[in-house]
C-alpha positions as CSV (number, residue, x, y, z in Angstrom):
1,X,151.0,254.0,53.9
2,X,151.7,252.1,50.7
3,X,150.0,248.7,50.3
4,X,151.7,246.3,47.8
5,X,149.4,243.3,47.8
6,X,145.9,242.1,48.8
7,X,147.0,240.3,52.0
8,X,148.8,243.4,53.1
9,X,145.7,245.5,52.4
10,X,143.6,243.3,54.6
11,X,146.2,243.4,57.3
12,X,146.4,247.2,57.1
13,X,142.7,247.6,57.3
14,X,142.3,245.4,60.3
15,X,145.3,247.1,62.0
16,X,143.6,250.5,61.5
17,X,140.3,249.3,62.8
18,X,141.9,247.9,65.9
19,X,143.3,251.3,66.7
20,X,139.9,253.2,66.6
21,X,139.2,254.1,70.3
22,X,136.1,253.0,72.1
23,X,133.2,255.4,71.6
24,X,134.6,256.5,68.2
25,X,134.0,255.5,64.7
26,X,135.7,255.9,61.3
27,X,134.1,255.5,57.9
28,X,135.1,253.1,55.2
29,X,136.4,256.1,53.3
30,X,138.5,257.3,56.3
31,X,140.2,253.9,56.6
32,X,140.6,253.7,52.8
33,X,142.4,257.0,52.8
34,X,144.7,255.9,55.6
35,X,145.7,252.6,54.0
36,X,145.7,253.7,50.3
37,X,142.8,251.7,48.9
38,X,139.2,252.4,48.1
39,X,136.2,252.5,50.4
40,X,134.5,249.6,48.7
41,X,137.6,247.5,49.3
42,X,137.4,248.4,53.0
43,X,133.8,247.4,53.0
44,X,134.5,244.1,51.4
45,X,137.3,243.3,53.8
46,X,135.1,244.2,56.8
47,X,132.3,242.0,55.4
48,X,134.7,239.1,55.0
49,X,136.9,239.3,58.0
50,X,135.7,242.3,60.1
51,X,134.5,240.0,62.8
52,X,138.2,239.7,63.9
53,X,138.2,243.3,65.0
54,X,135.9,246.0,66.4
55,X,133.7,246.1,63.3
56,X,131.0,248.3,64.9
57,X,133.5,251.2,64.9
58,X,133.5,251.3,61.0
59,X,130.5,252.7,59.3
60,X,129.4,254.3,56.0
61,X,129.4,258.1,55.6
62,X,126.0,258.3,57.3
63,X,127.2,256.5,60.4
64,X,125.2,253.4,59.5
65,X,125.9,249.7,59.0
66,X,124.2,247.0,57.0
67,X,120.7,246.3,58.5
68,X,121.6,242.8,59.8
69,X,124.4,244.4,62.0
70,X,122.5,247.3,63.4
71,X,121.0,245.7,66.6
72,X,124.4,244.3,67.7
73,X,126.2,247.5,66.8
74,X,123.7,249.6,68.8
75,X,124.3,247.4,71.8
76,X,128.1,247.8,71.4
77,X,127.8,251.6,70.8
78,X,125.6,252.0,73.9
79,X,128.2,250.0,76.0
80,X,131.0,252.3,74.7
81,X,129.0,255.5,75.0
82,X,128.9,256.2,71.3
83,X,126.3,258.8,70.4
84,X,123.5,257.3,68.4
85,X,120.4,258.5,66.5
86,X,117.2,258.4,68.6
87,X,116.0,255.3,66.8
88,X,119.5,253.6,67.4
89,X,119.7,252.9,63.6
90,X,123.1,254.7,63.2
91,X,125.7,256.5,65.2
92,X,126.0,260.3,65.1
93,X,129.1,260.6,63.1
94,X,129.6,264.3,63.7
95,X,129.8,263.6,67.4
96,X,131.8,260.4,67.4
97,X,134.1,260.4,64.4
98,X,137.6,259.3,65.3
99,X,140.3,262.0,65.2
100,X,141.8,261.0,61.9
101,X,145.1,262.7,62.5
102,X,145.6,260.9,65.7
103,X,144.5,257.7,64.1
104,X,147.1,258.2,61.3
105,X,149.8,258.8,63.9
106,X,148.8,255.7,65.7
107,X,149.0,253.7,62.5
108,X,152.5,255.1,61.8
109,X,153.6,254.3,65.4
110,X,152.2,250.7,65.3
């Protein structure tokens, strides 16, 4: 997916996030790869407008989110059956990472 301007990048990131299935997560880097931008840009977009989508389904490479979001994310992960660390501080990325090929196909179909 080729992104030509900032507004299109924001829209593309939000579109990808909205396609992540319940109980699954993708990393900032996963989404960046799908939309053709950098992980930090994805993080910035999520910080600025991520509340418009299922933000708890986007984590860093460890399956974690910023500390101020962890409690709410853990509640949402529990509701969706997303595997979490024992202390509920992060999701278990190895067990719940979205199928990136399927996500890429969903992006292309949307």
